[in-house]
KOLTIPA-508602 format. One record per residue (C-alpha): residue in one letter; x, y negated, z. Coordinates in steps of 0.001 Angstrom, whole numbers, plus 500000, padded with zeros to 6 digits. Layout:
N
<node type="A" X="X" Y="Y" Z="Z"/>
...
END
This chain:
219
<node type="X" X="500000" Y="500000" Z="500000"/>
<node type="X" X="502804" Y="497563" Z="500809"/>
<node type="X" X="504352" Y="498196" Z="497417"/>
<node type="X" X="501014" Y="497386" Z="495777"/>
<node type="X" X="500711" Y="494154" Z="497763"/>
<node type="X" X="504231" Y="493122" Z="496793"/>
<node type="X" X="503639" Y="493905" Z="493123"/>
<node type="X" X="500319" Y="492081" Z="493057"/>
<node type="X" X="502016" Y="489097" Z="494659"/>
<node type="X" X="504431" Y="489014" Z="491738"/>
<node type="X" X="501621" Y="489238" Z="489168"/>
<node type="X" X="499651" Y="486478" Z="490882"/>
<node type="X" X="502760" Y="484289" Z="491038"/>
<node type="X" X="503325" Y="484636" Z="487308"/>
<node type="X" X="499681" Y="484041" Z="486483"/>
<node type="X" X="499120" Y="480955" Z="488597"/>
<node type="X" X="502606" Y="479663" Z="487910"/>
<node type="X" X="501812" Y="478983" Z="484274"/>
<node type="X" X="498967" Y="476735" Z="485354"/>
<node type="X" X="501199" Y="475052" Z="487914"/>
<node type="X" X="503797" Y="474102" Z="485337"/>
<node type="X" X="501112" Y="472730" Z="483058"/>
<node type="X" X="499518" Y="470769" Z="485899"/>
<node type="X" X="502899" Y="469496" Z="487067"/>
<node type="X" X="502428" Y="470444" Z="490705"/>
<node type="X" X="503302" Y="473469" Z="492885"/>
<node type="X" X="500581" Y="476031" Z="493507"/>
<node type="X" X="502060" Y="476998" Z="496883"/>
<node type="X" X="503290" Y="474618" Z="499606"/>
<node type="X" X="506711" Y="476274" Z="499967"/>
<node type="X" X="508891" Y="479180" Z="498882"/>
<node type="X" X="510969" Y="481233" Z="501322"/>
<node type="X" X="513706" Y="483427" Z="499871"/>
<node type="X" X="515518" Y="486397" Z="501426"/>
<node type="X" X="517957" Y="488477" Z="499434"/>
<node type="X" X="521408" Y="489029" Z="497948"/>
<node type="X" X="523549" Y="487465" Z="495196"/>
<node type="X" X="520708" Y="487617" Z="492677"/>
<node type="X" X="518916" Y="484965" Z="494775"/>
<node type="X" X="521708" Y="483206" Z="496713"/>
<node type="X" X="521854" Y="479461" Z="496005"/>
<node type="X" X="524702" Y="478490" Z="498317"/>
<node type="X" X="524626" Y="480232" Z="501683"/>
<node type="X" X="527801" Y="482228" Z="501093"/>
<node type="X" X="529758" Y="479096" Z="500211"/>
<node type="X" X="529056" Y="477872" Z="503733"/>
<node type="X" X="529996" Y="481016" Z="505650"/>
<node type="X" X="532971" Y="480544" Z="507989"/>
<node type="X" X="536323" Y="481955" Z="506885"/>
<node type="X" X="537431" Y="482947" Z="503418"/>
<node type="X" X="538954" Y="486417" Z="503295"/>
<node type="X" X="536643" Y="489059" Z="501859"/>
<node type="X" X="533622" Y="486814" Z="501475"/>
<node type="X" X="532021" Y="486510" Z="498033"/>
<node type="X" X="531965" Y="482808" Z="497151"/>
<node type="X" X="530417" Y="481220" Z="494081"/>
<node type="X" X="532756" Y="478247" Z="493872"/>
<node type="X" X="534826" Y="479207" Z="490838"/>
<node type="X" X="534549" Y="477270" Z="487536"/>
<node type="X" X="532507" Y="479759" Z="485491"/>
<node type="X" X="529673" Y="479748" Z="488028"/>
<node type="X" X="527371" Y="476915" Z="487008"/>
<node type="X" X="528914" Y="476303" Z="483594"/>
<node type="X" X="525393" Y="476090" Z="482096"/>
<node type="X" X="523632" Y="474575" Z="485119"/>
<node type="X" X="521559" Y="471472" Z="484287"/>
<node type="X" X="523620" Y="468399" Z="485099"/>
<node type="X" X="526790" Y="470512" Z="485119"/>
<node type="X" X="529021" Y="472213" Z="484491"/>
<node type="X" X="529602" Y="472695" Z="488185"/>
<node type="X" X="529519" Y="475538" Z="490731"/>
<node type="X" X="526312" Y="475355" Z="492773"/>
<node type="X" X="526644" Y="478371" Z="495060"/>
<node type="X" X="524758" Y="480560" Z="492606"/>
<node type="X" X="526366" Y="483729" Z="491267"/>
<node type="X" X="525198" Y="482748" Z="487819"/>
<node type="X" X="526215" Y="480591" Z="484893"/>
<node type="X" X="523026" Y="478563" Z="485419"/>
<node type="X" X="519712" Y="479138" Z="487160"/>
<node type="X" X="519191" Y="482447" Z="488958"/>
<node type="X" X="516075" Y="484551" Z="489553"/>
<node type="X" X="514948" Y="482471" Z="492530"/>
<node type="X" X="515129" Y="479306" Z="490423"/>
<node type="X" X="513022" Y="480744" Z="487615"/>
<node type="X" X="510362" Y="482055" Z="489990"/>
<node type="X" X="510250" Y="478752" Z="491901"/>
<node type="X" X="509965" Y="476869" Z="488601"/>
<node type="X" X="507128" Y="479167" Z="487579"/>
<node type="X" X="505364" Y="478205" Z="490810"/>
<node type="X" X="505690" Y="474508" Z="490011"/>
<node type="X" X="508920" Y="473556" Z="491804"/>
<node type="X" X="512019" Y="472051" Z="490221"/>
<node type="X" X="514137" Y="475025" Z="491266"/>
<node type="X" X="514791" Y="477336" Z="494246"/>
<node type="X" X="514660" Y="475797" Z="497713"/>
<node type="X" X="518056" Y="474893" Z="499140"/>
<node type="X" X="520186" Y="477345" Z="501113"/>
<node type="X" X="519616" Y="477591" Z="504865"/>
<node type="X" X="523234" Y="476851" Z="505772"/>
<node type="X" X="523298" Y="473870" Z="503408"/>
<node type="X" X="520168" Y="472450" Z="505008"/>
<node type="X" X="521560" Y="473026" Z="508500"/>
<node type="X" X="524774" Y="471217" Z="507601"/>
<node type="X" X="522737" Y="468249" Z="506347"/>
<node type="X" X="520335" Y="468281" Z="509296"/>
<node type="X" X="517476" Y="468629" Z="506818"/>
<node type="X" X="516182" Y="472141" Z="507555"/>
<node type="X" X="512720" Y="471329" Z="508853"/>
<node type="X" X="511794" Y="468606" Z="506322"/>
<node type="X" X="512657" Y="471078" Z="503547"/>
<node type="X" X="510887" Y="473997" Z="505215"/>
<node type="X" X="507679" Y="471981" Z="505527"/>
<node type="X" X="507653" Y="470647" Z="501968"/>
<node type="X" X="509624" Y="473001" Z="499750"/>
<node type="X" X="510876" Y="476055" Z="501624"/>
<node type="X" X="514245" Y="477589" Z="502496"/>
<node type="X" X="516555" Y="480177" Z="500965"/>
<node type="X" X="518266" Y="482611" Z="503340"/>
<node type="X" X="519675" Y="484807" Z="500545"/>
<node type="X" X="523332" Y="485783" Z="500807"/>
<node type="X" X="525587" Y="487474" Z="498251"/>
<node type="X" X="526709" Y="490918" Z="499316"/>
<node type="X" X="523814" Y="491368" Z="501735"/>
<node type="X" X="521984" Y="494647" Z="501992"/>
<node type="X" X="519044" Y="496247" Z="503706"/>
<node type="X" X="521486" Y="497705" Z="506242"/>
<node type="X" X="523721" Y="495580" Z="508479"/>
<node type="X" X="526638" Y="497844" Z="507557"/>
<node type="X" X="526599" Y="496760" Z="503896"/>
<node type="X" X="529670" Y="494531" Z="503372"/>
<node type="X" X="529549" Y="493961" Z="507118"/>
<node type="X" X="530902" Y="490608" Z="508306"/>
<node type="X" X="531005" Y="489067" Z="504837"/>
<node type="X" X="527384" Y="488008" Z="504363"/>
<node type="X" X="524091" Y="487310" Z="506073"/>
<node type="X" X="522354" Y="490719" Z="506255"/>
<node type="X" X="518597" Y="491169" Z="506025"/>
<node type="X" X="518190" Y="491405" Z="509801"/>
<node type="X" X="519974" Y="488078" Z="510330"/>
<node type="X" X="518050" Y="486405" Z="507525"/>
<node type="X" X="514879" Y="487407" Z="509370"/>
<node type="X" X="516243" Y="485893" Z="512580"/>
<node type="X" X="517074" Y="482683" Z="510737"/>
<node type="X" X="513526" Y="482537" Z="509417"/>
<node type="X" X="512081" Y="483166" Z="512893"/>
<node type="X" X="514216" Y="480322" Z="514248"/>
<node type="X" X="513106" Y="478065" Z="511388"/>
<node type="X" X="509468" Y="478881" Z="512117"/>
<node type="X" X="509904" Y="477939" Z="515776"/>
<node type="X" X="511434" Y="474594" Z="514815"/>
<node type="X" X="508641" Y="473984" Z="512307"/>
<node type="X" X="506034" Y="474620" Z="514999"/>
<node type="X" X="507777" Y="472247" Z="517385"/>
<node type="X" X="507707" Y="469537" Z="514748"/>
<node type="X" X="504306" Y="470143" Z="513152"/>
<node type="X" X="502212" Y="472325" Z="515454"/>
<node type="X" X="501377" Y="476034" Z="515411"/>
<node type="X" X="498130" Y="475807" Z="513458"/>
<node type="X" X="499528" Y="473712" Z="510598"/>
<node type="X" X="502582" Y="475933" Z="510284"/>
<node type="X" X="500459" Y="479086" Z="510283"/>
<node type="X" X="498376" Y="477672" Z="507448"/>
<node type="X" X="501475" Y="476644" Z="505506"/>
<node type="X" X="503140" Y="480054" Z="505847"/>
<node type="X" X="499960" Y="481919" Z="504914"/>
<node type="X" X="499832" Y="479975" Z="501665"/>
<node type="X" X="503568" Y="479984" Z="500939"/>
<node type="X" X="505366" Y="482424" Z="498665"/>
<node type="X" X="507941" Y="484859" Z="500075"/>
<node type="X" X="510516" Y="486209" Z="497640"/>
<node type="X" X="512677" Y="489190" Z="498659"/>
<node type="X" X="515441" Y="490781" Z="496611"/>
<node type="X" X="517670" Y="493482" Z="498070"/>
<node type="X" X="519084" Y="496768" Z="496867"/>
<node type="X" X="521882" Y="496254" Z="494361"/>
<node type="X" X="524558" Y="496352" Z="497069"/>
<node type="X" X="523160" Y="499568" Z="498496"/>
<node type="X" X="524800" Y="501535" Z="495681"/>
<node type="X" X="528050" Y="500929" Z="497528"/>
<node type="X" X="526710" Y="503154" Z="500308"/>
<node type="X" X="527341" Y="506466" Z="498581"/>
<node type="X" X="526216" Y="509633" Z="500360"/>
<node type="X" X="529061" Y="512138" Z="500563"/>
<node type="X" X="526806" Y="515171" Z="500178"/>
<node type="X" X="523333" Y="515813" Z="498704"/>
<node type="X" X="522092" Y="516467" Z="502240"/>
<node type="X" X="522838" Y="512836" Z="503148"/>
<node type="X" X="520728" Y="511352" Z="500353"/>
<node type="X" X="517285" Y="511816" Z="501898"/>
<node type="X" X="518233" Y="510431" Z="505351"/>
<node type="X" X="519872" Y="507378" Z="503742"/>
<node type="X" X="516852" Y="506621" Z="501585"/>
<node type="X" X="514575" Y="507104" Z="504580"/>
<node type="X" X="516541" Y="504497" Z="506540"/>
<node type="X" X="516491" Y="502056" Z="503618"/>
<node type="X" X="512744" Y="502393" Z="503138"/>
<node type="X" X="512139" Y="502110" Z="506877"/>
<node type="X" X="514267" Y="498983" Z="507285"/>
<node type="X" X="512796" Y="497269" Z="504227"/>
<node type="X" X="509240" Y="498112" Z="505279"/>
<node type="X" X="509949" Y="496829" Z="508786"/>
<node type="X" X="511294" Y="493566" Z="507359"/>
<node type="X" X="508120" Y="492997" Z="505347"/>
<node type="X" X="506030" Y="493853" Z="508409"/>
<node type="X" X="508022" Y="491387" Z="510527"/>
<node type="X" X="507427" Y="488634" Z="507958"/>
<node type="X" X="503730" Y="489487" Z="507918"/>
<node type="X" X="503549" Y="489267" Z="511701"/>
<node type="X" X="505253" Y="485862" Z="511520"/>
<node type="X" X="502613" Y="484614" Z="509122"/>
<node type="X" X="503711" Y="485516" Z="505583"/>
<node type="X" X="500950" Y="486721" Z="503262"/>
<node type="X" X="502143" Y="486251" Z="499678"/>
<node type="X" X="505105" Y="488437" Z="498661"/>
<node type="X" X="507236" Y="489416" Z="495745"/>
<node type="X" X="509839" Y="492012" Z="496620"/>
<node type="X" X="512359" Y="494207" Z="494903"/>
<node type="X" X="514745" Y="496918" Z="495974"/>
<node type="X" X="516733" Y="498171" Z="493020"/>
END
């Protein structure tokens, strides 16, 4: 059932997004993004330290970005998946990265009007995936929970609940999980069971915190 809800969320986003672009206004109040390098728009560039961390600050990243060429924190030559989906929902591009917003002291204004991206290159469904070199799914959820608390302090519980229920939640994890190779066939089923369990729990946690509209992938 959760997979159906996630898929339908994607279909609805594409359908209403066309109308949003034509009308020139967003069809959802905000977009919240959790994921890996396919969605990261700058979080990894603001992680402490350098060794071993995937950074998108080299010249070929952003070579085709509008207003560029310049690296933007995206692991892409231009827009990434989060940008295209946000644009399809009526926004200019993906919401800014959580760590960027924190550094600018602009987290809550963005969260209330546009959304936040917690995505981090190298992140996986498991904390052990590229451990120490990214923001794993579990920590992205904690960052969102903290953001929600700050939003409620600034705007009130009822208004924030309404905003989150109408916002769009984009999740994209899975590509880094191929680095977790089972050593024997007997280890495959337990690994997949853990991945499915953790991903399902993450979606449930977001639902409990007020999210209702999802698009998710795990590939």
